[in-house]
Each structure stands twice: as structure tokens, then as C-alpha cells.
TIZABA-722735 format. One record per residue (C-alpha): x negated, y, z. Coordinates in nm, 2 decimals, padded with zeros to 4 digits. Example, Ala and Ser with C-alpha at 12.3 -4.5 7.8 and 13.67 -1.06 7.14 Angstrom:
2
       xx       yy       zz
   -01.23   -00.45    00.78
   -01.37   -00.11    00.71
This chain:
463
       xx       yy       zz
   -11.11    07.51    10.90
   -10.95    07.50    10.56
   -10.62    07.69    10.52
   -10.39    07.72    10.22
   -10.37    08.04    10.01
   -10.01    08.14    09.93
   -09.93    08.37    09.64
   -09.58    08.52    09.64
   -09.48    08.70    09.33
   -09.18    08.84    09.14
   -09.38    08.83    08.81
   -09.45    08.54    08.58
   -09.79    08.44    08.71
   -10.06    08.48    08.45
   -10.36    08.25    08.47
   -10.61    08.53    08.42
   -10.45    08.74    08.69
   -10.44    08.44    08.93
   -10.81    08.39    08.86
   -10.88    08.76    08.94
   -10.69    08.73    09.27
   -10.87    08.42    09.37
   -11.21    08.57    09.29
   -11.12    08.88    09.48
   -11.02    08.68    09.79
   -11.34    08.47    09.78
   -11.56    08.78    09.73
   -11.40    08.98    10.01
   -11.43    08.69    10.25
   -11.78    08.57    10.16
   -11.64    08.24    10.04
   -11.83    08.02    09.79
   -11.60    07.91    09.51
   -11.58    07.77    09.16
   -11.32    07.89    08.92
   -11.27    07.67    08.61
   -10.96    07.65    08.39
   -10.67    07.78    08.60
   -10.35    07.58    08.56
   -10.02    07.64    08.74
   -09.83    07.32    08.81
   -09.46    07.30    08.91
   -09.44    07.06    09.21
   -09.18    06.78    09.18
   -09.05    06.57    09.47
   -08.99    06.20    09.48
   -08.65    06.25    09.31
   -08.82    06.42    09.02
   -08.66    06.75    09.12
   -08.85    07.08    09.11
   -08.93    07.21    09.46
   -08.95    07.57    09.35
   -09.31    07.57    09.45
   -09.61    07.57    09.22
   -09.97    07.46    09.28
   -10.26    07.64    09.13
   -10.55    07.41    09.03
   -10.89    07.48    08.88
   -11.02    07.66    09.19
   -11.25    07.49    09.44
   -11.37    07.62    09.77
   -11.47    07.46    10.10
   -11.26    07.73    10.29
   -10.93    07.68    10.09
   -10.73    07.36    10.11
   -10.47    07.43    09.83
   -10.34    07.74    09.65
   -09.96    07.76    09.63
   -09.74    08.00    09.44
   -09.37    08.08    09.49
   -09.13    08.34    09.33
   -09.02    08.61    09.57
   -08.84    08.95    09.55
   -08.79    09.25    09.77
   -08.50    09.37    09.96
   -08.61    09.71    09.84
   -08.92    09.82    09.65
   -09.16    09.53    09.61
   -09.52    09.49    09.49
   -09.60    09.22    09.23
   -09.80    08.99    09.46
   -09.83    08.93    09.84
   -10.12    08.71    09.94
   -10.13    08.50    10.26
   -10.40    08.28    10.40
   -10.24    08.02    10.64
   -10.14    07.66    10.67
   -09.76    07.69    10.64
   -09.53    07.85    10.39
   -09.51    08.23    10.47
   -09.21    08.37    10.65
   -09.11    08.74    10.70
   -09.28    08.73    11.04
   -09.62    08.67    10.88
   -09.86    08.95    10.77
   -10.01    08.92    10.42
   -10.38    09.00    10.35
   -10.31    09.18    10.02
   -10.04    09.37    09.85
   -10.12    09.37    09.47
   -09.95    09.56    09.19
   -10.03    09.44    08.84
   -09.99    09.63    08.52
   -10.09    09.58    08.16
   -10.01    09.94    08.08
   -10.29    10.18    08.01
   -10.22    10.56    08.03
   -10.28    10.57    07.65
   -09.94    10.40    07.62
   -09.76    10.56    07.91
   -09.91    10.82    08.14
   -09.64    10.78    08.39
   -09.58    10.40    08.40
   -09.94    10.32    08.46
   -09.97    10.51    08.78
   -09.67    10.71    08.90
   -09.39    10.45    08.87
   -09.60    10.19    09.06
   -09.73    10.43    09.33
   -09.41    10.44    09.53
   -09.44    10.06    09.58
   -09.76    10.10    09.78
   -09.60    10.38    09.99
   -09.31    10.16    10.07
   -09.53    09.85    10.14
   -09.75    10.06    10.37
   -09.44    10.11    10.60
   -09.42    09.74    10.66
   -09.78    09.64    10.64
   -09.99    09.95    10.73
   -10.33    09.77    10.76
   -10.34    09.53    10.47
   -10.55    09.57    10.16
   -10.37    09.73    09.86
   -10.48    09.67    09.51
   -10.38    09.81    09.17
   -10.48    09.54    08.92
   -10.50    09.63    08.56
   -10.46    09.33    08.33
   -10.53    09.53    08.01
   -10.46    09.37    07.67
   -10.55    09.67    07.46
   -10.88    09.87    07.46
   -10.91    10.12    07.74
   -10.91    10.48    07.62
   -11.02    10.82    07.76
   -10.82    10.88    08.08
   -10.56    11.15    08.08
   -10.54    11.41    08.35
   -10.22    11.24    08.47
   -10.40    10.91    08.52
   -10.70    11.08    08.68
   -10.48    11.26    08.93
   -10.27    10.96    09.01
   -10.57    10.73    09.05
   -10.74    10.98    09.28
   -10.43    10.99    09.49
   -10.43    10.61    09.51
   -10.80    10.61    09.61
   -10.72    10.87    09.88
   -10.46    10.63    10.02
   -10.72    10.35    10.02
   -10.58    10.16    09.73
   -10.85    09.97    09.54
   -10.84    09.96    09.16
   -10.94    09.64    08.98
   -10.96    09.56    08.61
   -11.06    09.91    08.49
   -11.39    10.08    08.45
   -11.37    10.39    08.66
   -11.63    10.67    08.63
   -11.71    10.73    09.00
   -11.81    11.09    08.92
   -11.45    11.16    08.81
   -11.25    10.91    09.02
   -11.31    11.00    09.38
   -11.06    11.04    09.67
   -10.94    11.40    09.72
   -11.13    11.56    10.01
   -10.87    11.82    10.10
   -10.51    11.93    10.05
   -10.62    12.24    09.86
   -10.83    12.03    09.62
   -10.53    11.81    09.54
   -10.30    12.11    09.48
   -10.55    12.29    09.26
   -10.61    11.99    09.05
   -10.24    11.92    09.00
   -10.15    12.27    08.92
   -10.43    12.31    08.66
   -10.31    12.01    08.46
   -10.17    12.05    08.11
   -09.80    12.15    08.13
   -09.53    11.92    07.97
   -09.34    12.02    07.66
   -09.11    12.32    07.68
   -08.78    12.24    07.84
   -08.93    11.99    08.08
   -08.98    12.09    08.45
   -09.35    12.05    08.54
   -09.45    11.89    08.87
   -09.61    12.17    09.05
   -09.72    12.21    09.41
   -09.70    12.53    09.61
   -09.82    12.58    09.97
   -09.66    12.85    10.17
   -09.75    12.87    10.54
   -09.64    12.55    10.70
   -09.44    12.43    10.39
   -09.55    12.26    10.08
   -09.30    12.26    09.79
   -09.32    12.00    09.51
   -09.13    12.09    09.20
   -09.00    11.77    09.05
   -08.68    11.69    08.86
   -08.53    11.37    09.02
   -08.20    11.34    08.84
   -08.14    11.11    08.55
   -07.82    10.97    08.41
   -07.63    11.16    08.69
   -07.82    10.98    08.97
   -08.13    10.99    09.18
   -08.32    10.77    08.94
   -08.60    10.95    08.75
   -08.86    10.68    08.82
   -09.17    10.86    08.70
   -09.10    11.17    08.91
   -08.98    10.97    09.20
   -09.32    10.78    09.19
   -09.51    11.11    09.15
   -09.33    11.28    09.43
   -09.38    10.98    09.66
   -09.75    10.95    09.57
   -09.81    11.32    09.62
   -09.62    11.33    09.95
   -09.80    11.02    10.09
   -10.14    11.16    09.98
   -10.07    11.50    10.15
   -09.98    11.31    10.47
   -10.29    11.10    10.45
   -10.50    11.42    10.41
   -10.35    11.54    10.74
   -10.06    11.77    10.64
   -09.82    11.79    10.93
   -09.59    12.06    10.80
   -09.28    12.04    10.59
   -09.28    11.88    10.24
   -08.98    12.00    10.03
   -08.88    11.88    09.68
   -08.75    12.17    09.47
   -08.60    12.20    09.12
   -08.47    11.84    09.16
   -08.13    11.88    08.99
   -07.95    11.68    09.25
   -07.63    11.73    09.44
   -07.55    11.59    09.79
   -07.34    11.30    09.66
   -07.65    11.17    09.47
   -07.83    11.11    09.80
   -07.73    10.76    09.92
   -07.88    10.58    10.22
   -07.98    10.28    10.01
   -08.18    10.47    09.74
   -08.55    10.39    09.72
   -08.66    10.75    09.72
   -08.44    10.83    10.02
   -08.61    10.55    10.21
   -08.95    10.69    10.12
   -08.84    11.04    10.21
   -08.74    10.91    10.56
   -09.08    10.74    10.60
   -09.28    11.05    10.50
   -09.04    11.31    10.64
   -08.98    11.47    10.30
   -08.69    11.72    10.25
   -08.49    11.78    09.93
   -08.42    12.15    09.90
   -08.06    12.27    09.97
   -07.95    11.92    10.06
   -07.94    11.69    10.37
   -08.15    11.38    10.34
   -07.94    11.10    10.49
   -08.08    10.84    10.73
   -08.19    10.55    10.52
   -08.04    10.20    10.55
   -08.31    09.98    10.69
   -08.37    09.67    10.48
   -08.35    09.33    10.64
   -08.72    09.29    10.57
   -08.98    09.35    10.30
   -08.94    09.04    10.10
   -08.74    08.72    10.05
   -08.78    08.40    09.84
   -08.61    08.43    09.50
   -08.31    08.20    09.49
   -08.06    08.36    09.25
   -08.22    08.51    08.95
   -08.22    08.35    08.60
   -08.60    08.41    08.58
   -08.64    08.11    08.80
   -08.55    07.91    08.49
   -08.72    08.12    08.22
   -09.05    08.14    08.41
   -09.03    07.77    08.48
   -08.99    07.70    08.11
   -09.27    07.94    08.03
   -09.51    07.78    08.28
   -09.43    07.42    08.18
   -09.48    07.50    07.81
   -09.80    07.68    07.87
   -09.95    07.41    08.10
   -09.81    07.09    07.96
   -09.78    07.13    07.58
   -09.98    07.28    07.29
   -09.72    07.55    07.26
   -09.74    07.90    07.41
   -09.55    08.22    07.46
   -09.59    08.51    07.21
   -09.36    08.75    07.40
   -09.21    08.76    07.75
   -08.95    08.99    07.92
   -08.84    08.79    08.22
   -08.57    08.95    08.43
   -08.70    09.23    08.66
   -09.06    09.17    08.53
   -09.29    09.38    08.32
   -09.22    09.35    07.94
   -09.51    09.19    07.76
   -09.66    09.25    07.42
   -09.57    09.06    07.10
   -09.86    08.85    07.00
   -09.92    08.83    06.63
   -10.06    08.53    06.44
   -10.40    08.68    06.46
   -10.37    08.71    06.84
   -10.33    09.09    06.83
   -10.09    09.23    07.11
   -09.85    09.49    06.99
   -09.58    09.68    07.18
   -09.22    09.62    07.06
   -09.01    09.92    06.95
   -08.70    09.98    07.17
   -08.49    10.12    06.89
   -08.45    10.06    06.52
   -08.36    10.43    06.49
   -08.45    10.63    06.80
   -08.28    10.95    06.69
   -07.95    10.78    06.60
   -07.96    10.59    06.93
   -08.01    10.92    07.13
   -07.72    11.07    06.94
   -07.49    10.79    07.07
   -07.53    10.50    06.82
   -07.60    10.22    07.07
   -07.62    09.96    06.79
   -07.97    10.10    06.71
   -08.12    09.94    07.02
   -08.33    09.63    06.94
   -08.21    09.34    07.14
   -08.50    09.13    07.27
   -08.51    08.77    07.41
   -08.64    08.70    07.76
   -08.90    08.47    07.61
   -09.04    08.39    07.27
   -09.22    08.06    07.24
   -09.42    07.91    06.96
   -09.45    07.54    06.88
   -09.76    07.51    06.67
   -09.72    07.15    06.59
   -09.37    07.18    06.44
   -09.42    07.54    06.31
   -09.12    07.67    06.51
   -09.05    07.99    06.70
   -08.80    07.96    06.99
   -08.61    08.27    07.10
   -08.50    08.21    07.46
   -08.22    08.40    07.64
   -08.21    08.34    08.01
   -07.89    08.36    08.21
   -07.74    08.25    08.54
   -07.51    07.94    08.49
   -07.19    08.14    08.55
   -07.28    08.38    08.27
   -07.38    08.12    08.01
   -07.11    08.23    07.77
   -07.27    08.59    07.77
   -07.60    08.43    07.70
   -07.46    08.23    07.40
   -07.30    08.55    07.27
   -07.63    08.74    07.30
   -07.80    08.49    07.07
   -07.62    08.67    06.78
   -07.81    08.99    06.84
   -08.17    08.88    06.76
   -08.15    08.95    06.39
   -08.34    09.28    06.42
   -08.64    09.15    06.62
   -08.66    08.84    06.39
   -08.66    09.05    06.08
   -08.89    09.33    06.21
   -09.14    09.11    06.39
   -09.11    08.73    06.38
   -09.05    08.69    06.00
   -09.32    08.95    05.94
   -09.59    08.80    06.15
   -09.48    08.43    06.13
   -09.32    08.40    05.78
   -09.37    08.02    05.76
   -09.20    07.94    06.09
   -08.85    07.82    06.15
   -08.67    08.03    06.41
   -08.46    07.87    06.68
   -08.23    08.06    06.92
   -08.14    07.90    07.25
   -08.02    07.97    07.61
   -08.19    07.86    07.93
   -07.99    07.86    08.25
   -08.04    07.87    08.63
   -07.79    07.79    08.90
   -07.49    07.58    09.00
   -07.52    07.21    09.10
   -07.42    07.08    08.75
   -07.63    06.80    08.60
   -07.49    06.81    08.25
   -07.48    07.06    07.97
   -07.19    07.07    07.73
   -07.27    07.38    07.52
   -07.50    07.29    07.23
   -07.65    07.64    07.24
   -07.79    07.57    07.59
   -08.11    07.37    07.58
   -08.21    07.36    07.95
   -08.07    07.41    08.30
   -08.26    07.43    08.62
   -08.00    07.39    08.88
   -08.01    07.50    09.25
   -08.11    07.14    09.35
   -08.41    07.15    09.13
   -08.27    06.91    08.87
   -08.43    06.95    08.52
   -08.14    06.91    08.28
   -08.21    06.91    07.91
   -07.92    07.01    07.67
   -07.76    06.82    07.39
   -08.00    06.94    07.13
   -08.30    07.11    07.29
   -08.61    07.21    07.10
   -08.87    06.93    07.07
   -09.11    07.15    07.26
   -08.89    07.15    07.56
   -08.86    06.77    07.55
   -09.24    06.74    07.53
   -09.29    06.99    07.82
   -09.05    06.81    08.06
   -09.17    06.46    07.97
   -09.54    06.56    08.02
   -09.46    06.73    08.35
   -09.28    06.42    08.48
   -09.55    06.19    08.35
   -09.81    06.40    08.53
   -09.65    06.34    08.87
   -09.52    05.99    08.83
   -09.72    05.80    08.57
């Protein structure tokens, strides 16, 4: 019998990533399939309202009826994709087949972000779904370089935990699961030490106790994401390898008031029975569930605009930074992806001059036909005035990147909103509103690209 495939995600779904997920599902389940040009189509109802559901087309299989996609988020830590194979829309009572974390980041850019910061997501997901397949999917946009020791160590930990790695060429001679606790400790402690002044992550086994030295404090809170990820990954791997004794985090820099029951590391520490030296780990607040459908965030609107432009016009995105999603690369006129700088003057910013940060839009679109670049700021309806105000701050990114790489293009700044039940826009700076009822409301003077996108979407469903 045919069933539907459901993809729940908190990221903007990229066509090439969806194709990889579909191919993986078909391969794992011995399903014959054809993958052509993947398109992601917003589904409209008979009232021409968006249903907050997308259909993926361009995939054919005699075992899959339809492929649906919907935005979701976590009550706590959440992977980028949950995949379900069933007739009806998933609920929290359903068990997914896959938990997939996607990243474009190679360790040549960031040794920590590529592995450590994402590893804790798998540890947390395993608490809710211990038997599902977990995949780290690399959607690389830049050439893969020689792996660093950090990446080798982190990946070997993931492999030990049973996480599959897709999208990267791994030398199987190097990338193998750890076979013992002592092998893991020896490898980690032999790695190159960080610059002087930084506390290295070291592992020390003493009798029935393993101590992990890791600074966890940042900005006066338990929020040092790379080290939280590393500590979570190491602890989970030690448990997987059979360690029954104590695991204690040392040199953490924390005080008792930093340990709150709702902190993500405290939740993981509860799951893995990890101690924090000198402090009492509180009992974590249990989340309502692992995931929920997204109903509040402004990215419901910015991702909708991104997808409609990409699938229903000749325009495209040259940069994306949707709320709570991974920041993309800026795409030059020659198609080269480049990372954006965070600061116009990093040293001045670190010394306290906050004006040196480079403000970036949530989305940058290009209208090839009209030779226009559209800088989009996304906001919830009630914060629209803040969005309008933020439009004033894009001078640096326009001068540094857009005018440099697209000198002939006219630049437009605009706001896109989600929320409310309004069906009219009065502010000229606001070009589009997706309200909670799914109404598609164009502003007083939207970019022509937006008009084309909405018209073509409606014509697709109702012509």
C-alpha cells in the first residue's frame, strides 16, 4: 500500500537536500523511484488561503503516494528534519523514521560548528526516539578540505553513537567508531591544544570517575554552545561504550545560579547522569514533547516568500538567514558562495563599539528580469514598526557586498510579516503579510517579483 512521506523541518527546505532525503529513504527501503526536478509547492485551499502545508513534486515511486512538508520546531533542542512514513499528518504520538541534522559548514570554516554544536541535538533526540535512524547530512557549498583533528574526533564519536554521515567523503581508514573508552580518551588528549588562555577539553579517568575539563560559561550563563556540544557528545559516547561510573565536568566556570532546570545542557546532564563539579545539577523540567508545528515565528512568512519566488518566478535568493535557521552564504554574480563578515571592525566591536556589527536581512532576493535586489526583513505583525526601523541599517551590507557584486542592480528594502488576522497593509514599507488564516496579502507597493510570485502560485492552483 502507498503511504505519504512527511518531512517536518525548522529550516528553509532546500531542493537538493530534499532530493537527498528522498533518495536515502528509497535506498534504505528498497524502493524504486525516479527523482526529477524537485519543486516545493505551497498548498492553497479553495479560499485561496495557504494551508501552511507544502507538497514536494518531482519524485515518483510506486510505494509513496505524496510527499508533504511542514514547518515545525522543538520544545527544546530539535534536529533539522524529522521524517515520517504514514497516511495522516504526524502527531507527537507518532514515531519518525529518521532524525536528520543538516549543515553547510565544513570544519575548514568552523571546527566546532560542523560537529560539536550539532551533536547535542542527536543526544537529546535519542532520549525521545532511541531506535530511529540518525543522520548528519552535509550540504557543502565550498570544496571539502583536509579534516581537522576536531572534526575527526567528533565524527568518530557520532559514528560510535550510530549516526550516519551523508554528503561527505569519509576515509574509512580514519573515520571508524571508537572501539574502547581508553581509545577515545587517548585520541582526545593527544589533539592539538587551543591557544594560550583557553581551557582545553581534556578527559581524565580516575578509578570509577571520568572528568571532562570544559568551560561552559559564556556571557555569564551556561551557554557555551561548542563546549556544551562537545561535553554532551563525549559523555554520550562514553555511555555508549559502556561506562557506568561517574562523569564529571570540571573547570566549567559556572556557579549554582547558572544551573536552571530548563537549560538544554541540564536536560542532557539529567539524561546521561552527568555531574558538574562542585555544584548540584537540578532536576530538569520535562518538555511537553519533542516537537510542535510552527505557528508563531516570522520565518513562516519569509520562508514562504523564499519558496514561492524560487518555484514560481525566474528570481532567486542570493542570501538567507531565516529566524532560528542556519545562515547561508552570499551568492555572487558568478555563482560563488562567500561567507558574510559579522563585523565591519571586529576589534572595535569587541572593545564595545556595537555599531561595528553588520546588520543583515533575513533574505536577499534577485529579480533578474528587472535587475533588482530585494533586501527582506521578516517580523511578526506586532513588531512591524521594528522591522521598518531595521531597514535603515542595511547600508553596510549593501556597500560591502551587494554594490560590489551586483553594481548594475537597483536595491529595494522591504518588510515581510507573519501574524494577526489583518487583511490589509497600511505601511508602504511592508510588501507582504501572511496572516494566521493563511491569507496572502500584498502591500501598497510590493516589488514586482512578489506580484509575479503570488499571481503564478494562484494561477497554478486555480487556472
